[in-house]
C-alpha positions in Angstrom: 22.3 -5.4 0.3 20.2 -5.6 3.5 17.8 -8.5 3.7 14.7 -8.3 5.8 12.6 -11.3 6.9 9.0 -11.1 8.1 7.2 -13.3 10.6 4.9 -10.9 12.5 3.6 -11.7 16.0 0.3 -13.5 15.8 0.8 -14.4 12.2 -0.4 -17.9 11.1 2.1 -20.6 11.8 2.8 -24.2 10.8 2.3 -26.8 13.5 6.0 -27.8 13.3 9.1 -25.7 13.9 10.6 -24.4 10.7 13.4 -22.0 9.5 11.0 -20.5 6.9 9.7 -16.9 7.2 6.5 -15.7 5.6 8.2 -13.0 3.5 11.6 -11.7 2.4 12.7 -8.3 1.2 16.0 -8.2 -0.7 17.0 -5.1 -2.7 13.9 -4.0 -4.6 12.2 -7.4 -4.5 9.7 -8.6 -1.9 8.4 -12.2 -2.0 5.8 -13.8 0.2 5.2 -17.4 0.7 1.8 -18.8 0.1 -0.6 -17.1 2.6 -3.5 -19.2 4.0 -6.3 -18.9 6.5 -4.6 -20.7 9.4 -4.3 -19.5 13.0 -1.1 -19.2 15.0 -1.4 -22.9 16.0 -1.7 -24.1 12.4 -5.5 -24.7 12.4 -7.6 -24.0 9.3 -10.2 -21.3 9.9 -13.5 -20.6 8.1 -14.0 -24.1 6.9 -16.1 -24.2 3.7 -16.0 -20.4 3.2 -13.8 -19.6 0.2 -14.5 -15.9 0.4 -13.4 -15.6 4.1 -10.3 -17.7 3.5 -9.3 -15.5 0.6 -9.9 -12.3 2.6 -7.9 -13.5 5.5 -5.1 -14.8 3.3 -4.8 -11.3 1.8 -5.0 -9.7 5.2 -2.0 -11.8 6.2 -0.2 -10.6 3.0 -1.0 -7.0 3.8 0.4 -7.5 7.3 3.7 -8.9 5.8 3.9 -6.0 3.3 3.4 -3.5 6.1 6.1 -5.2 8.2 8.5 -4.8 5.2 7.6 -1.2 4.4 5.5 -1.8 1.3 1.8 -2.2 0.4 -0.5 -3.6 -2.2 0.2 -0.7 -4.6 3.7 -2.3 -4.9 2.3 -5.7 -6.1 3.6 -6.9 -9.4 2.4 -10.6 -9.3 -0.2 -12.6 -7.5 -0.4 -16.4 -7.7 -3.6 -18.1 -6.4 -4.0 -21.8 -5.8 -7.5 -22.7 -5.0 -10.0 -25.6 -4.6 -13.1 -24.9 -6.7 -14.7 -24.6 -10.2 -14.9 -21.9 -12.9 -17.5 -19.9 -10.9 -15.1 -19.9 -7.9 -12.3 -18.8 -10.1 -14.3 -15.9 -11.4 -15.4 -15.0 -7.9 -11.9 -15.0 -6.6 -10.7 -12.8 -9.5 -13.3 -10.1 -8.8 -12.8 -10.4 -5.0 -9.0 -10.0 -5.3 -9.4 -7.1 -7.6 -11.6 -5.4 -4.9 -9.1 -6.2 -2.1 -6.0 -5.0 -4.0 -7.6 -2.0 -5.5 -7.3 -0.6 -9.0 -3.9 1.2 -8.9 -1.4 -1.7 -8.4 -2.6 -3.7 -11.5 -0.4 -6.8 -11.0 -0.4 -9.8 -13.2 -2.2 -12.9 -11.8 -2.2 -16.7 -12.2 -5.1 -18.8 -11.1 -4.5 -22.6 -10.6 -7.2 -24.8 -9.3 -6.2 -27.9 -7.4 -8.2 -30.9 -6.1 -6.8 -30.3 -2.6 -4.3 -28.0 -0.8 -1.9 -29.0 1.9 -4.2 -29.1 4.9 -7.7 -30.5 5.0 -10.4 -27.9 4.5 -7.9 -25.3 3.1 -9.5 -23.7 0.0 -6.9 -21.2 -1.1 -3.2 -20.3 -0.9 -2.1 -17.0 -2.3 1.5 -15.6 -2.8 2.6 -12.2 -3.9 5.6 -10.5 -5.4 6.1 -6.8 -4.9 8.8 -4.3 -5.9 9.9 -1.0 -4.3 13.3 0.7 -4.5 15.6 0.2 -1.5 15.3 4.0 -0.8 11.5 3.3 -0.4 10.6 5.3 -3.5 7.9 3.7 -5.6 9.1 1.9 -8.7 7.4 3.1 -11.9 5.4 0.3 -13.5 4.2 -0.3 -17.1 0.9 -2.2 -16.7 -0.9 -3.3 -19.8 -4.3 -5.0 -20.5 -4.4 -6.5 -24.0 -7.3 -7.3 -26.4 -8.0 -10.8 -27.4 -6.6 -12.1 -24.1 -8.4 -14.0 -21.3 -10.7 -11.7 -19.2 -9.2 -9.9 -16.2 -10.9 -7.5 -13.9 -9.8 -3.9 -13.9 -7.4 -4.5 -11.0 -5.1 -6.8 -13.0 -2.8 -6.6 -16.1 -1.7 -9.1 -18.7 1.9 -7.9 -18.5 3.8 -5.6 -16.1 7.3 -4.2 -16.6 9.2 -2.6 -13.7 12.7 -1.4 -14.8 14.2 -4.4 -16.6 11.9 -7.0 -15.0 8.8 -8.2 -16.8 6.0 -10.4 -15.4 3.1 -11.9 -17.3 -0.3 -13.2 -16.2 -1.0 -16.8 -17.2 -1.5 -17.3 -20.9 -4.3 -19.7 -21.9 -6.7 -20.5 -24.7 -9.5 -18.7 -22.9 -11.3 -16.0 -24.9 -12.2 -12.7 -23.3 -15.7 -14.1 -22.9 -14.5 -17.2 -21.1 -15.0 -19.8 -23.8 -12.1 -22.2 -24.7 -10.4 -22.1 -28.1 -9.4 -25.5 -29.5 -11.0 -27.4 -26.6 -9.1 -30.5 -25.5 -6.3 -29.9 -28.0 -3.1 -29.3 -26.0 -0.8 -28.7 -29.0 -3.1 -26.1 -30.4 -3.6 -24.5 -27.0 0.2 -24.5 -26.4 0.8 -22.7 -29.7 -1.9 -20.2 -28.8 -0.3 -19.6 -25.4 3.1 -19.1 -26.8 1.9 -16.6 -29.4 0.1 -14.7 -26.7 3.1 -14.7 -24.5 5.2 -13.4 -27.3 2.7 -10.6 -28.0 2.4 -9.7 -24.3 6.2 -9.4 -24.0 6.5 -7.3 -27.1 4.1 -4.7 -25.6 6.8 -3.8 -23.1 9.7 -4.1 -25.6 10.7 -7.6 -24.5 10.9 -10.9 -26.2 10.9 -14.7 -25.6 14.8 -14.5 -25.4 14.4 -12.3 -22.3 12.5 -15.0 -20.3 14.4 -16.3 -17.3 11.6 -18.4 -15.8 8.8 -20.3 -17.6 6.0 -22.0 -15.6 3.7 -24.4 -17.3 0.7 -26.2 -15.9 -0.9 -28.8 -18.1 -3.6 -31.5 -18.0 -2.2 -34.9 -18.8 -2.9 -38.6 -18.4 0.0 -38.5 -15.9 2.1 -40.8 -18.2 3.4 -38.1 -20.5 1.7 -38.9 -23.8 0.3 -35.3 -24.1 3.3 -33.6 -22.5 5.9 -34.6 -25.0 4.3 -33.1 -28.1 3.3 -29.9 -26.3 6.8 -29.7 -24.7 8.5 -29.9 -28.0 6.2 -27.2 -29.4 7.0 -24.9 -26.5 10.7 -25.6 -26.8 10.7 -24.6 -30.5 10.1 -21.0 -29.5 13.4 -20.9 -27.6 17.0 -21.0 -28.6 19.6 -22.8 -26.5 20.4 -21.7 -23.8 16.8 -21.2 -22.8 15.1 -20.2 -19.6 14.7 -22.1 -16.4 11.5 -24.0 -16.5 9.0 -25.8 -14.3 6.2 -28.0 -15.7 3.5 -29.4 -13.5 0.7 -31.8 -14.5 -2.8 -31.2 -13.0 -5.9 -33.4 -13.1 -8.0 -30.6 -14.8 -8.6 -26.9 -15.1 -11.7 -25.0 -14.0 -12.9 -24.5 -17.5 -13.9 -27.7 -19.4 -11.7 -28.3 -22.4 -8.8 -26.1 -21.2 -5.6 -28.1 -21.2 -2.7 -25.8 -20.3 -1.6 -22.4 -18.9 1.8 -20.7 -19.2 3.3 -17.7 -17.3 6.7 -16.1 -17.5 9.2 -13.8 -15.8 11.7 -12.0 -18.0 14.7 -9.7 -17.4 15.7 -7.4 -20.2 19.4 -6.6 -20.1 21.0 -4.0 -22.4 24.2 -4.6 -24.3 26.2 -2.8 -21.6 24.9 -5.0 -18.8 26.4 -8.2 -17.5 25.1 -11.0 -19.8 22.9 -13.8 -18.5 24.8 -16.8 -17.2 23.3 -20.3 -17.4 23.8 -23.4 -15.3 23.8 -27.1 -16.2 26.2 -28.8 -13.7 28.2 -31.8 -14.9 26.2 -35.0 -14.7 23.0 -33.2 -13.7 19.6 -34.8 -14.4 18.0 -34.5 -17.8 14.7 -34.9 -19.6 13.7 -37.8 -21.8 13.2 -35.4 -24.8 15.7 -32.7 -25.9 14.8 -29.3 -24.6 16.6 -25.9 -24.7 16.0 -25.1 -21.0 18.7 -24.8 -18.5 18.5 -25.7 -14.8 19.2 -22.1 -13.7 20.2 -18.7 -14.9 21.6 -15.6 -13.4 20.9 -12.0 -14.6 22.5 -9.4 -12.5 22.2 -10.6 -8.9 18.9 -12.5 -9.5 19.0 -16.3 -9.9 16.1 -18.4 -11.1 16.2 -22.2 -10.7 13.9 -24.5 -12.6 12.1 -27.3 -10.8 14.6 -29.7 -9.3 13.8 -33.4 -9.0 15.3 -36.8 -8.2 16.3 -37.9 -11.7 19.6 -39.0 -13.2 21.2 -37.8 -16.4 19.2 -40.5 -18.3 15.9 -39.3 -16.9 15.6 -42.3 -14.6 13.8 -41.7 -11.3 16.0 -42.1 -8.3 14.5 -43.7 -5.2 11.1 -44.1 -6.7 8.2 -43.3 -4.4 10.5 -42.4 -1.5 9.6 -38.8 -0.4 12.3 -38.4 2.1 15.1 -39.6 -0.2 13.8 -37.7 -3.2 13.5 -34.5 -1.2 17.1 -34.8 -0.1 18.2 -35.4 -3.7 16.2 -32.5 -5.1 17.6 -30.1 -2.4 21.1 -31.4 -3.3 20.4 -30.7 -7.0 19.2 -27.2 -6.1 22.4 -26.6 -4.2 24.5 -27.8 -7.2 22.8 -25.3 -9.6 23.2 -22.4 -7.1 26.9 -23.3 -6.7 27.4 -22.7 -10.4 26.6 -19.0 -9.7 28.6 -18.8 -6.5 25.5 -19.0 -4.4 24.2 -21.3 -1.6 20.8 -22.2 -0.2 21.1 -19.3 2.2 20.8 -16.9 -0.8 17.3 -18.3 -1.6 14.5 -15.9 -1.0 11.6 -17.8 -2.3 11.0 -21.6 -2.8 8.0 -23.4 -4.3 7.5 -27.1 -3.9 5.1 -29.4 -5.7 4.8 -32.8 -4.1 2.7 -35.9 -4.6 0.2 -36.0 -1.8 -3.2 -35.0 -0.6 -4.7 -32.6 2.0 -2.6 -34.1 4.9 -0.3 -32.5 7.4 1.7 -35.7 7.4 2.2 -35.6 3.6 3.4 -32.0 3.8 5.6 -32.3 6.8 7.4 -35.4 5.5 9.2 -33.2 3.0 8.8 -29.7 4.6 11.0 -30.5 7.6 13.8 -31.8 5.4 13.6 -28.7 3.1 13.4 -26.3 6.0 16.3 -27.8 7.8 18.5 -27.3 4.7 18.5 -23.5 5.3 20.2 -21.5 8.0 17.6 -19.5 9.9 16.1 -17.1 8.9 15.0 -19.2 5.9 13.2 -18.2 2.7 9.5 -17.6 2.0 7.9 -20.9 0.9 4.9 -22.3 -0.8 4.0 -26.0 -0.8 1.3 -27.5 -3.1 0.2 -31.1 -3.2 -0.7 -32.7 -6.5 -2.0 -36.2 -7.4 1.2 -37.1 -9.4 4.2 -35.7 -11.1 5.3 -36.4 -14.7 7.5 -39.4 -14.3 6.1 -42.4 -12.6 7.7 -42.7 -9.1 8.8 -39.1 -9.0 7.1 -37.5 -6.0 8.6 -34.0 -5.5 9.8 -30.9 -7.6 11.3 -27.8 -6.1 12.0 -24.5 -7.8 13.6 -21.4 -6.3 14.6 -17.8 -6.6 17.8 -16.5 -5.1 19.3 -13.0 -4.8 23.0 -12.4 -4.3 24.2 -9.6 -2.2 
């Protein structure tokens, strides 16, 4: 399988030298890293202008797609991190629908953050596209569902391409933008899981087909809300379950909203190679029993849940030390990959959540270590600062997607 890496001339760049590229095409999958409104020297452009930053981020994404022989009509997923309120979220949804057009109809997730990685950066947008290796369009099933959170015409609640399924974020928002069960994270979690199950059933998939589960939740940052909601989510899965990443956020754009959930699923028939799951000997564990595994492989695609610096008793290793924890998390990522006969050089997309603020220094402290772990050309990457992670003293969490040749 031929891999292609994209870093076009004149594209925005980091102010430090990295192995990372902005997009990777492997087989029928195309992943971009988070696209932002920086110039080629790493300076933020259009300070204070969310609309301009969004348009320029998408222009960069279009440039990457063109370089790799695809376009917006091949989009299957868009993930948007932004700084703003509910009005900004609504504005971005409509703006992105206009930019992408009404034929691709990807799924979308909108996550508001207090800050992004550089001062004055207001949005970071990543995309996933699919096109066959022979460059023929891949047929898509795109569905908008009733009694789901509102989406503009350009987006879907669930998309299926071949055996791969993507969902938009599930939340307790009504189609009219009000919040059901406000401030009640267990009730909202149950609502999200039922909506997720219904969305998957629309394309003949089920919760057992999920290979990656991403959860954002508002918490007091000491886990009191997380444990009950986590146990409730876990009750929907049998063991072995999907790879998972759970990230606490200070708040959501809509008052009373407490959690959002999105998923990727791969439906394998009885004649296909079964899913394989990874939990290396002695690997880190959670404080509460959960059915999730650290990684899974379906065909040649590997999904790795968020890797952190914990031991098998859920004790934080090297508390507060970003450099040490980044090295441990990358080592844990390598261990999970090795269970499938893969290495870091098979990674095509990596996403990192780290404790920090809008500061180049905070980002580069872990970015350089992560980047130097790969042989150039490195994978597409997204880095998102957050005020705190779940366990006190834990400062970084890294998830990844790898594709084997």
